[in-house]
C-alpha positions, 0 to 999 in steps of 0.5 A, spaced: 549 426 228 543 425 230 543 419 226 549 416 228 547 417 236 541 413 234 545 407 231 550 407 237 544 406 241 541 401 237 547 397 237 548 398 245 541 395 245 542 389 241 549 388 245 544 388 252 539 384 249 545 379 247 548 379 254 543 380 259 545 387 260 551 386 263 548 380 268 553 374 269 551 368 265 548 362 268 553 357 271 554 351 267 550 345 269 554 339 270 551 333 268 548 329 274 553 323 276 551 316 274 548 312 280 553 307 282 552 300 279 548 295 284 552 291 288 551 284 287 551 279 293 555 273 292 551 267 291 551 263 297 556 256 297 551 250 296 551 246 302 556 240 301 552 234 300 551 229 305 548 222 304 542 221 309 544 213 311 550 211 316 555 206 315 554 201 320 561 199 320 564 206 320 559 211 323 560 215 317 554 218 312 553 213 306 547 212 301 541 209 305 541 204 299 547 201 302 546 201 310 543 194 310 547 191 305 551 184 308 558 187 308 563 183 303 569 180 307 576 179 303 581 174 305 588 177 303 595 175 303 600 178 307 606 175 306 612 180 305 613 177 298 606 179 296 606 186 297 603 191 295 596 188 297 590 192 293 584 195 295 586 195 303 586 203 303 578 203 302 576 197 307 572 199 312 575 194 317 581 190 317 582 184 321 589 182 322 590 175 325 597 170 326 597 164 321 601 158 321 609 159 321 609 166 324 605 170 318 599 173 318 593 174 314 588 179 313 580 180 312 578 186 309 571 188 310 567 193 305 560 195 307 559 197 300 563 195 293 562 202 290 569 204 287 573 199 291 577 197 285 581 191 285 582 187 291 588 182 292 592 178 292 586 173 295 588 167 299 585 161 303 580 160 308 582 159 316 576 157 320 577 163 325 576 168 319 570 164 318 568 166 325 570 173 323 565 174 317 559 170 320 559 175 326 558 181 321 553 177 317 558 178 311 559 174 305 566 171 305 571 171 299 577 167 299 581 162 294 582 155 297 582 153 304 585 149 310 581 142 311 578 145 317 575 151 313 572 147 308 569 142 313 566 148 317 564 152 311 558 148 309 557 146 317 556 153 319 552 156 313 558 160 310 556 164 304 562 164 300 565 166 293 571 161 292 577 162 287 579 155 287 573 150 288 568 155 286 565 153 280 561 159 277 564 163 283 571 163 280 569 167 274 570 173 279 577 172 280 583 172 275 591 171 275 594 178 274 600 176 269 605 182 272 604 179 279 605 172 277 611 174 273 614 178 279 611 175 285 609 168 283 603 164 282 600 164 289 601 171 290 597 173 283 590 171 284 585 178 284 578 180 284 575 187 284 569 190 287 565 191 281 566 183 279 563 181 286 558 186 285 556 183 279 555 176 281 551 179 287 546 182 283 545 175 280 541 174 286 545 167 288 546 169 295 543 173 300 545 181 299 542 184 305 542 182 312 538 177 315 532 179 319 534 181 326 541 182 325 544 188 329 551 191 329 551 194 336 557 198 335 556 206 337 561 212 334 562 219 336 565 224 331 571 224 336 573 217 339 579 220 343 578 216 350 578 221 355 583 220 360 587 216 355 594 214 356 599 217 350 599 213 344 602 216 338 606 211 336 604 203 337 607 197 335 604 190 334 609 185 334 605 179 332 611 174 331 619 175 329 616 175 322 611 181 322 611 187 326 605 192 325 606 200 326 601 205 327 603 212 327 598 218 329 598 224 324 594 229 328 593 233 321 588 227 319 586 224 326 588 217 323 594 212 325 598 211 319 600 204 318 606 201 316 609 194 316 616 190 314 619 196 316 616 201 311 609 204 309 603 200 308 601 202 301 595 200 297 598 198 290 591 199 287 591 207 290 598 208 291 595 211 298 598 209 305 593 205 309 590 210 315 585 208 320 581 212 325 581 206 330 586 201 332 584 195 337 588 190 339 585 184 342 588 178 346 586 171 346 588 164 346 592 162 340 595 155 339 597 150 334 592 145 332 594 138 335 596 134 329 596 139 324 602 137 319 602 145 317 602 148 324 596 151 323 592 155 328 586 155 332 584 162 335 579 163 340 574 168 338 568 167 343 567 168 350 571 174 352 578 177 353 582 183 354 584 189 349 587 196 348 583 201 344 587 207 340 584 213 337 586 220 337 593 219 339 591 216 346 589 209 349 585 205 354 584 198 356 578 195 354 574 188 354 571 184 348 566 179 348 563 175 342 557 171 344 558 165 339 560 165 332 555 168 329 555 174 333 559 181 332 564 183 337 562 187 343 567 192 346 566 195 353 571 200 357 573 197 364 567 200 368 563 196 363 560 202 359 560 200 351 566 203 348 564 208 342 569 208 336 571 214 332 567 215 326 572 212 321 575 206 319 578 201 324 584 196 324 583 190 329 589 186 331 588 179 334 594 176 338 596 172 343 599 175 349 604 169 350 607 170 343 605 177 341 606 184 344 603 191 343 607 197 346 606 204 345 608 211 347 
């Protein structure tokens, strides 16, 4: 009996030892939660690259190496049959002036030829286009010319590349066979920014501005004229043959250009030509006395009236050009210099006697 009691006590002692004598077992320890992953800060967006130079023709940034370039001015055919033109959407400036028979021709001006692509079709020179090029100290690209232009090119010291009488110069031009077949021989002569630049790299012509040359035009980020009149649709009727239209697009801040009843599209890029600034300059235009072809003389020196369009608004302006080698200077009616909007420009030169401009 005593042995059983001792055995029972021994069993109870062992149970107590194993169970802590009736104490509650320690609470199960939960593992510590893992620390949250570190929050990765998003990398800041890199600042967009902005070239340090300024394009003197547009007021926009450009690589400094191009700032002092002489611009290249290309004589462009604008007959309806010659459309589409090539390279016009990339021009920094476009001048459009009447020629004989109610047609117009254009001068596309490029401060840099980088990425310009094909240009054309290239047509013949007129003396007043030489004056436009000289005012910008530009290199003039053409194919042939009137008797007066061929007289004035050497007399006025015009640096030019001629696709008809140019000799070595003519190697920058070629006949586009598709245009020759579908549009005719006279509308098929092309050149390109690349070919012109390769020629200039030979050093045969001065590639930078002459010492002391300054293009005086000022630019603002927004050139919309203060207190200007509404001008969201502009029509420039050069003649019964040619009317240009300019419709303001608020989304881009540019005028979309049209001619011959449809959009004015660059055949090289497929883009509609669009411009920030439109200037219509009035001057005297008349037929050269005794000219059998009815060629014109256009007064580009002195001064005259005009209208400036930007941002869907317009204001009257005055223009002046001291001599054939000087650029245009534009002023407001109060005499202050006109600041254009940063961007490309389209300059229409008309006679108020034979052409008209309307807007609304």
